[in-house]
N, C-alpha and C positions, 0 to 999 in steps of 0.2 A: 393313380387314376390308371384304370382298367384300359386296354386296349382297344375294347369295344368301345369305351369312354371316348376311345386319343382318336378315335376311325371316327364316331361317328360327329366331333367338332371338328375334326377336319372336315369332313362335307361337306357340315354347315359353313366353313368358312369361303366355299364354291358356291354357296348360295344367290339366286337372286336377292332373293328379299334384305336389303340395308341388315336392319334389326338381327336376324338372324347371324348375319356376320361379323355384324358388332357385337353378339352376347357370346360367338363361339370364340374368340381373342379375349372377352372378357373371363369369359371362364378360365382360359387356356392360362392366362396373366397370374387368376389367384392362385391355380394351381403350382403355377411355380413360384409363388411368394411363400407359397405355404410347403414346398419341398415338397409336394406331393404326389408329382409327378414321374415317371416311369417310359424313357424312349427307349424304342430300338432303333436300328440305323435305318429302317425302311419309313415310320411312323415321324423318326426326326428328321429325316430328308424332306418328306411329303411337308411337315410343319415349317421345315425352314423356306422351301419353295413357294408355298402359300404366304406366309408373310410378306416374301420378296415381291407376290404379285401386289397382293392387296396396298403396297405403297402409292399404286395407280387407281387407288378404287377411288371410285367418280365423290365418292360420299366422305364429308372434310374429318368427320367424328371419326370414323372407321379409319385413317389413314392417320389419326394425330394417334387412336390408341397401337392401332400398326407398329408404329413408332416406338412407343413406352415397350410393348411386349417384345419386339425384338431386343431393345437393352436389357430386358430380362433373361432372352433365351443365352444370348452368346455368353451369358456365365455360364450356362450345363453344357455346354458342345468341347468336345475334345479339340486339342492344337488343331487337328486336319484341317476339320471340318469350320472349326472357328477362323481359321483363312480362310478358306474358299470363301464362307459368308460374308466376313468384312471385305473380302476383295472386289466380292459380289455388288457390295454396293457401294464400295467404289468407282467398281466400272459403272454401272450405271448414274455415279456423281456426272463423270466425265463424258458420256459417250450417250447418254438419254439423249432424244430429241426433244420434247416440251420442258418446257423451264420448269414447270412446276414437278416435273418427276424427276429433275435432277436437285430440287429446293429440298423437296422430302426424304431426297436419298440423301443429301449431305445431312439433315437436321438427325434420321436413323444412324447415321453413321457416327456422327456428333457424340450422342446419345448413348449411343453402344462402348466408345470408346471412354468416357466421360466416365458411365457408369460401370465401367468391367470390374468385377471380383471376382473370378475362375474360381469355379467350386470343381473343376477338373488340374487344378494345378498348374495351369498354364501362367506364366509369368510375362507380363505385362513387358516387360521389356524386349522377350519375344512378338510379342504384339505391336510394338514400334518397330523393330526392326526388320518385321515384314512388310510392315503396310506404308512405312517411311516414305518407300522410292515412289510410287504408285499416289500418295498424297503432293510429294512433290513436282510430280508430272502434272497434278490436276492446278498449284500454283502454277507453274510455267506456260501451260496451256489453256486454264481454266477458260471456262466461256464464258460466264456471268458475274458478277459482282455478290451476288448473294450467296452464290454456292464457294466465290473462296471467303467470304466472309468466314464463314461455319468451317471452312476448311483449316484457314488461318487459329480459329479457337482448336482444333481438334491438335495441331502442330503445338500451339502454346502448354496447351494442357501435359501433352507429353515430353516438352521438355519439363516444366514443373515439377513433373510426377516421378522421371526417371533420373531426373538430377543429370550428375556425373559419371552415373554407370556404363553408362554407352557413350562409346566415339561418334558424336552426330559428325561420320565423312561420306556424306550422300553430297553427290553429285549437284550441282545446281539447286541446293538449299540455299545458300548464301545470296546467289544471283535473283532465287526466288522471291524471298522478303525483300529484297532492297526495291524490288521491282514496284509491291503491291507498297510498300511505303510513299511510291511518289505517285499511289492512283489519284484522280479526279477524287473517287468518293471518299468522302471521313470518315465514314465506318472504317473501309477496306486500311486508310491509312493509320486510321489507332489500332487495330489489333494486329497489324505487322509491324507498327513501332512495339508493342505489348510482347511481341512473338520475337522479335529483333534482340528487347532488353531479357526474356528468358534462356534465347539460344546465348547470347553471351553469355551467361551469368553457370552454363553448362560444359561449355569447351574448354579446351586447356588455353593455354598461356598465348600460343603462336597466334590459333584462331583469332582467338580473342580482341588481339591486338589488329589482326586484319581488319576485324567488324571493326574496331574503334577508329582506324586509320579511316577507311572509307565515308564512315559516319562524320567525321571530321570535313572529308572534301567533301562532302555533298554540304554539309554545313556553308564553306565558302563557294561553292558552285551555285547554291543557291542563295544567295545573299538577295538576289532582286525578284526573287519568288516567296511571298510572305507564306503563303499556306503550305508549299514543302520544307520552310525553313523553321516554320513551326514545328513543324514534324520529325525534321531531325533536332531540333533542340531538345522536343521532348524526349526522344529517343535518347538522349545524350543525359537525360535527367535519370530515365528509367536507367537504362545501364547502370550511371552510377548508383542509386537506390540498391539495386540486385548484388552488384559485383562492387561494391567500393574500397575493398583491399587492394584491387586490380584497378580499380581505376584510377587511383591519386600518381601513379606515374605517366598516365596521357593527360591529366588534369590540366595545367596549363597553356597547353596552346588552346584549348576548350575556352578557358577562363578568360584569355587574352582577347579570343574571338567574340565572343559575348559582350565584353566589356565596349567592344568597337557596336556591334547591336545596337546597346542600350545607347549610346553615345550617340548614333546616326538617327535611328528610326525614331520615329514619329507615332508609328501604330502601337494603340494599348495594348489589343492581344499579343503583339512579340513582344513586346517588354513584359508585360504578364507572365509570358513560360521562363523566357529569358533569365529573370529574377527567380521563379520557382526553379531554375536550374543551379542558381547560387545557394540557394537557396538549400539546395541538396548539397553539392559543395562543403556545406558546411556541415552537414548533421551527417554524411558518408567520409569526408576526405578535410578532418580539420586542419591535419598538419599541413597538406599540399596546399590547401586555398591561404595559407597564412599572409603571403606577402601579397595578393590580390586586395586585403580586407580593407585598406587605407582607399582603395579607387573605389570598390564595389559598396564602402559606407558612404559615400559623397552620390552615388548613383542613387540607392535606396533610400536617403535624406532626403535628396531632393523630389524624389518619385514619390516620398510618401506623404506630399505636402500637392500633390497633382492632381488639381479639382479644378481643370479649365472652366468650367460653367455655373461656379457656383464661390459669391466672394464671400470670404470670414472674414469676423472684426477677430483683433487681432488681442483686443483689450481685454484682459481678466476682469476687469470691473464692470464691465458692458455684457457679457458674453448668458449673462440671464435672456438678452433681449434677441436671443438666436433663441429661443427654448419659448418664446413665443407662440411662436405658430409651430412649435412641436409636433400638431394634433397634422399635419398635413406633412412631418417627417418621421413620425414615429408608428410607428402601426403592429401589426400582427406580426409574430414571427413564422404565421404557418407556413409560407411559402418566403423564401430566400430572399429573393427580390424582388416582391411584391410594392417594396417602397420605394423603386428606385421610378425618379419623374419622369426620367427622359431615358423613354427606349434604347437609344443609340449612344446614349453616356454608356462607354464600358471604363471609364479613367477609375470608378471604383476596382477593378480589379486589380490594376496597379499598385495602389492603395494599397490595396487585400495582402496582393505578391510582396510589395514591402516589408509591411508589419512583420508576415511571418520570417524573413529572410532578416529582418531586426533580430528578431524572437531569435534567430540560429545562429548569429552572432555572439548575440548576448551567452549564450547556453555553452558555445564553443568556444568564446576568448575568454580569457583569464585575467585580463586585465580593468578588473572592475571602475575603477580611479577615471577609467577612458572612457569606458560604458556610459558611468553617470554625465562625463563629461559628454558625449559626443551624442548618448542617444534619450539622456534622460529627460531635460527639457521638453528637448523635442516633442517625445511620447506623451505627456503632459499636455502639451497646450494641442497634441492633434486628437487628445481626447475627445473634440467639440466635433469630432465627425460626425458628418451628418447621415451617414450610410451608418443601421445600424451593425450588419454584420463587418464591414472596416473596424468599427472602435470596439468590438470583442476582441478582435486580434490585438489591435491594437494596445489592449488593455493585456491581453496574455502575453508582450511583450514586457510592458513591462514590470510584469507579474514577474517572467522569467529573470529580469534584471532584481528585485528583490528575494527569489530562490536562493540564486547565487552568493546573494550578499546572506545567505540565511544560515547558506554553509559556513562561512567563518566562526559561526557561532557553537563553541560545546554545547553538549547538554544541559552540561551540568551549571554553566549559567545562563541558559533558559534554556529551559524540557521541551524536548521534543513537541511533548503531547502532554498538553495542557489541560487534556480533560479532570475532572473534579471530582476524584473516589478516594478510599479511605487512605490509599497510600501517597496519593500527593496532595493532602490538606497545608499541609505545613511547610510544603516547597515552594512558599514564597518567593517572586521574582525578584531580588535585592536588587534595587540602581546601584547601588553607591558599589558593587561587585563588578555590576555591569556597563560600570563606566570608566574603571578600572580594567577592565579588559580591553574596550575599546582604545582609549588612553596610552596604554604602555607599545601601543607600536604604532609607529606615526604613520605609515602606509593605511593598514588599518582604521585609523582618527580620519583620514580624509579621507577613504571612502564612508564611512559614517554619518562625517558632517554635512558629505555631497547629499546623500538621503534623506537626511534632519535639514538641509536647506531647501528640497524639493515638496516636505511634508505638505506644508499651505499651499500652491498650489496645486498639490495632489487632491487634496480633500476639495479644494475648490471645484476643480474641474468633475470628481466624481460626484461632489451634489450637485451640479449642473446636470451630469449625465443619469442621477436617480430619476429626474422629471421625465424620463423618458416613458412610454408605455409599453413596449418590448422590454419582457421578463427574462430571458435572457441575458441581455443589457444588465437590467438589473440586478441579479443572481450574480454576475460577474463583477459588478463592483462589490459586492460583499466576500466574492471569493479573495479579492484582489485586496481589499482593508483587515480578511482575518491575515494573511500573509505577514501584512506590512505591522500590524500588535505582535508578532511572533519574532518578526526581526529586529524590533527597534521596539519596545514595548515603553508603554508611558508616556507614546508620540503624540495621540492625539485625543487626549481625554476632555477637553477645552472647547474640541469640533463635534462633541455629540450632539449640543441643538442643532447645529450646523446640518447633521448626519438623521435628525431624526424626523425628518419629511420621510425621506424614504426609507428607514425604518418603520414607520407605523404601516406604511403603504406596503411593502413587502408581507408584514404579519398580519394583516386585513387580505391579501391576495388568496385567492381562490388554488390558487399553485401551492399543492403541499412542499416541491422541490424549496421554491423560491421561499415557503416557511423557515427549511428546514437550513437553507445558508444564511439566513438572515439570523438564525436563532442561536449558528456555532458561532455565529461573527461576535455576537454579542457574547455568550460563554468565554470567548477567549479575549475579548474586550476587558469584560470584569476580571479575570486569572491578570490580565496584564497590566492593570491600572490601580492605582491608588484609588479609596473610593469618593476622597476628597479630589480627585481632581475633576470629575463627571457628576458627584452630587446634586447640581443645580439642572443638570439636563437628564437626568435618567427617570425623572417623575412621569414627564410627558409619555414615555414608551412603555412603562413598568406593567401599568395594568395591561397592555396586550399580552404581553409576555406573560403575567399570572390567566391570561382568558386562552390563553392556546395551552396551558397546561392542565387544561380539559378536553382539550380539544380530542374529537372521537379517533382521530387517526393516534395511533398510539406511538409510531414513530415521532409525529409532533412534539406529541404530550411527553416524549421521554425528553427530546431538547429542550423545552421549557422550563423543566425541572431541571435540569442539568446548567440550563442560565442562570435560574435562580441559587442554584446553590453553588455556584462561582460569583454571583453575589451578594450570597452571605459570606462570601472565605475574603470578598473583597472588604467588607465592609468589616469586618473582625479585626480585620488586619491595619486597618486603618486608625489614626487616631483622631481624624476627623469626630466631631458630633454627631448621634446618630439622628433618625427622623423618628420619633416613637412609633407614627402613623403608617409609615412604611414596614416598619418591625411587626407594629400588628397583624400588619396584612400578609407580609411571610409567614408568621406566626399562623394564623387563620387556616392559610391554606396549605401547608403542611400538613395540618392536623385533619383536616378535612380529606385531603388524601389519604392520607393514613390508614383513616377508617373505611376505606371505602375496600370492599373484597374485591371484587368482580371486578381485577383491571389487570392490564398483561403486565409480568413479572419483572420486565427492565424498567419501566414506569414505577409500579410499586418497591424497586431494591432502591433506584436512586431517589425516592421520595425517603426511602428510611432514613438512606445518606444524610438527605438534607434535614431531615427532624436532627440527626446527631449533628452534622453539621452547627444547628442555630442553638441547640444544648450546648454544646462545647465555647462557644462564641457570644453565649449572653444566657447562659444559663444563672448565670448571678445575678439577674434580673428578671428574671422569671416569674419569682416568689411563688404561691400556690401551684403552679402552673407544671414545674419543674418536677413534682411529685408524679404529676399525669404521665407528663413525656417519658421518662424511666419506669414507668410500670407497664407504660403499649411494648415498648419496645424491650422490655426481660418476659413481656406476654410470648411476643414472636418467637423466644427462643424452644417455646413448645412447636411449632410448625417447623414441621423439617423442610417446607418449599423457604421458607423467609427465614431460617434462623443464620444462614450464613449474611448474608446485610442485615439482618441485627447486631449479630454479633462486632462488623464493622463498624455498624453505626457505634456501640455501646463502645468500643476501642476508642472512638475518635471523642467521646466527650470523656471519659476516661483521663485520655492524655491532655485535656483540656489544662490552660495554666490559667483561669477561673477561682474564684473563690464561691465555689458551691459542695454540697455533699452529695455522695451515692449510696453511704451506708445502709437507707432503708429498703435500696434494690437488690444488695450483695449477697441474702442468704438466698433469695433466690435465681443469683446469675450463679450462683457456685455450686449450686447443686447440680448444675447439668455439666458440669466440666468432666466430670470423672465420665459417664457417657458417652461423651461426644469425642473424647483421646482416646474409649474403646472404640471407637467407629473407625473403619479402614478406608474412613474417605482421607485422604492427603489436605486437599484445602481446608476441610471442616477442622484438623488438628492444630493446623497452621492458625487458623483464626482463632479458635480458643485459647489455645498460647499467648497468642500476642495481646488476647483481652483478658488474659490472668498478671502478665508481666505487667500491661498498665494500670490495673486495679492496685496489682500489688506495692507500683514504685508511688501511686497516687495518694494509695489510705495510708492513714495515721496510726500510731499503735492505739489498738481499743477499736479499731474498728470494722475486725475481723473477731474478737468476741463471739463467743455463742457459737459460732461458723467452723461446722466439720472441713477442714482442709485435707484431713489422711484419706476422705475417698477420691481427691486430685494425688495426693503425693505418691500415691499407692501406683498408679500408673504412669508415672516416668522411668522408670527402669525399662521398657521395653519399648519410649522412644528414644535410649540411646544405642542408636546404633550406627554405624560407615553407611548403611546403605539409603538413608536420609538426613546427611548433616546438617540442615535448616531445619528442621525438626530437631535432632537432637543438640545443635546450638538454643533453640527458644525453651527446650525443657531444661538444660543445663541453667541456664540464665533464672528460668522461673523457680529452679529447685534451689537458688545461691538466693534467690530475693526470701522463699519464704523461710529457707533454715537460719536468715538473718534475721527476720524480723519475727518469726511466730515458730520455736524450733518445740514448744508443746503444745499444739496443736498438728504437726504433719505427722504423728503419728515413725515407725520405724523406718530410722535412715540409711542400714547397712544396706538395702535390698538397690536402692537406688546409688551408694560407695558401691558395694562391688560391680555394677555396668559399668561405675565411670571408669572402677581401673582397668576391668573388661577392654573399654575402649581405649586405653591408654595403648593398646596394641595393633590399631588399624595405623595403617601407613597414610592414609584417607586426612587424621585430623589434624589439620593444621588453618591457620589464617584464623578467621572468627571461630570457631568451632576449638579452636586449642586454646584461644584466648578463654573462652564461655568456660572452659574445662579445667582452668586455672583459677580462676575466679571463684568455680564452686568449691577447690578444697582450700583457699585462702578464707573465706565465709567458714567453712563445714570444720576447719583446724581454731577458728576464731570463735567460734558460738558456743553457744550452753547446752544442746544435744547432750541425751544422758547416752552413756556406752562407749563413749569412744572410745578408739583404740590407742593404745600406747605409743608415742611418735615410733620408737621401735620397731612394735610388729605391722605398723602401718608400713614403713618402708620396706620392710620383708613382704609385704605381700607384692609389693613392687617387682625385687629384688628373685624372688620365686616365679615370678612369671618370666622372666629372662630366663632365668637357670632351665627350666622345664619344656621351653616352649623351644624348640631345636630348628622351626621355621618363620622366627621372630621375623618381622620386618627389620630392616635395618632405619629407616625413617622413623620409624616408631621410639628408637632408642630414646631422642629428643625430646619429644613427646612428654617419655616417663623420666626423665633426668631434670627437666623443668618443675614433672609435678612433684616430686622428689623436694626440689629446692624450695619449691613452695609450701610444703609440710613443712621446710625445716625452717621458712622464714616467718612459723607462727607462732614457735617454740622458743625456750630458752637457749640461752648458748652454749649451756653446760650441756643440757641436752643431746646437740648436735655434735659436740666436740667427738664421741666417739666412733659417732659414723663416719665422721672423716677419716680417723685413722684405719678406719677399717677396708673403705676405697683404698687409702694405700695402699693397701695390702691386696686387696682384689687390681689391682693395674698391676703391680709385679709379680704376684703369684697367682692368679686369676685361672682356673681350671679350663675355663674357655673363653674363646676371641669376642662372644660378645659381652660376657661378664666384664671384660677388661674394657670393652669401648663405652657400655654405660657406667662402667665406674667414672673416665673419662670425664667423659660429658656433665656426670653427675656435680663433679669436682669444682668445672669452668661454671655451673648452675650457679653451686653452692656461694663461688667466689664472690658472682654476680649480684645475686638476690641477700646473702649471707655473708660478707665480707666479714663483719665481726669472729666468725669461727678461724679466720685466718691471720689477724691481729696478731697474733703471737708468730714467732720463726717456726716454722713447723719442716718437715721434710721433704715437702712437695717442689 
């Protein structure tokens, strides 16, 4: 911006016309934002002077814009002028005669500090160091509360932003903060509380102890003053939250005092804030609060049922009567407190705080058996709570109990992810294994027995809670149920009819999140239960799931297809008789969706998997429809976008143990393998190799007649490298299968053999990859492949590598030794005997250390795999 333009704008800032003043400030702001303004010392000084004057402008819009402009301008000022500007604002805050002037100056100072991001390399710490004494003076002698609120916000931001980089040894700061913590105005007390908590976080240990001790003394001092006592209890909570690691040393006296407060006070607001402090103690200082667990538990158990203005029916059998009047209890959750019938009744706050405290106790106390005994039944009973917000927190507390139990179960027993895809189709949860795991430890058995005992009453309460019109509560019930079935599989199969009302209500709700939560529960439910356990209840809800599979919202449609896929797998793994009508409905849905082109890719992929699951599970009963399904899937291999999911689906089908043939599509499928393996796409290579292996393991001799396998086999050598051992392992496994089953159709094997010998040099070839390599060599030595090298020549190639490569990795010696022993196992003893004698000579007279090491290892492996060669007495 030119100097002429600057002068023009500065002149307009003093215009009598408010519009001129407004537009001048606005233009300056735009120039500051675009960094297109250039200011000399004179212009900069004039601009600051005018902006400070305009804080007293009679027009409110000009004042507001002026505050924003000042906050931008301070970032362009050098240190000296920046300090002068901020101090001028601070002086105006303290000395201005009119309250409005002090307020607007305080707002401008707050904006300037909070939005400070200097372009002149002025550090924020230097700003704090310069400005803090003035702010402390304002806090100590401030004229009015509105200014104090702004200054407390500034101080809190300074503490938060600087952290412990500064030593806040400012005289009077401590006293000023405690002074305003006892203000008559709630807004000031709350801000002082936040400032004290942040201040305690950034000071050294000695100052921290001084602050905490003073807070404790104030708590004791104001035991009869409810308002101030609540402030200091809340301050304690905030300090514990910000500095839990330091606060834990001071926790015991606070815990004892707060227990006294809860036992003596009948004021709900004070009880709420005190129980909130207990919750924070458990979250931030779980070890320090352990001695007080039992006493705190007694208090929250009593207060969880504290509802003096309402009478509950304790009978489970009559709980439905309570729901008759649900229209007056449940309602929209737009306003959190809209459904409270009595404006003066705040007992719900106490119950809500108690529920959150129970959740914290459960989360941080590891005695699950005691948690189930102490809290389990109580939480289930309190799910009849009339206030929806409290009911949610009670459900969250029981959810924490279930999740803590879930941590006891390893992933090998119940997978953490039960999403159905090609990799987990056959990961059926074995209830026999699950029960063995539970029963092998007595304490673990007691925990799961306690959960199992509470499930019937839990389902009754959830079923009752699902009658609510509150979508958040309804959604929470399905989150709770989902966690339950992953923690205790096959536990609620017979309860599906009891839950069907809530499920149908949720599936037909207009809220997309509600539908998603319900569909996720159903997918998990099907994955953890045998079809025979719920087949009588599934038909009433499955129609709604089918309907949502075509929902316009792709995420809902995707989750619906996920649930259907899970149902297919559950049916496939069950010995129960299938409903032909249900199978037909599932098939028709999948086929119709599979043929839709303009569909979200995630939905399309899951539909493809679903068709793969269905054919894999029921292919032997599809009749003529089988060929149609296989052809549709094989055709998808031509489409670059859909070929990955098609490869997975075909792999699922090829791994099926059902008696049906894939011979009609094998030629078209295998014709793509060579092309896919050449592409530099790792996922595509893995999926292609997985499908090729699945087909090779499934097909019977003769199924590959007329199929050119050489185009696939010729791509294997390039895949045999130690840069990707997963692909190398799959490639070796496929090579072994093709060599064993179809030696005449794979072409020249020597390139693969050379790549295998080269791979043995890698120290990374261990575990599954090494096992696959040895299996290939074993199959190769026993196969009918033509032009196989003689045994001695073959062994010589391995020995030659060791002798010629000076940097040979010693961990690879074992792989080479195992390879030689594997080759020997496939030959006659008479053929191998000369090698043993030669190895003995190498051990004694080998020219290099590498040859000696390899010879010793090979002798050992020969003794393990071919003991017959040492049947006679030898010099070894």
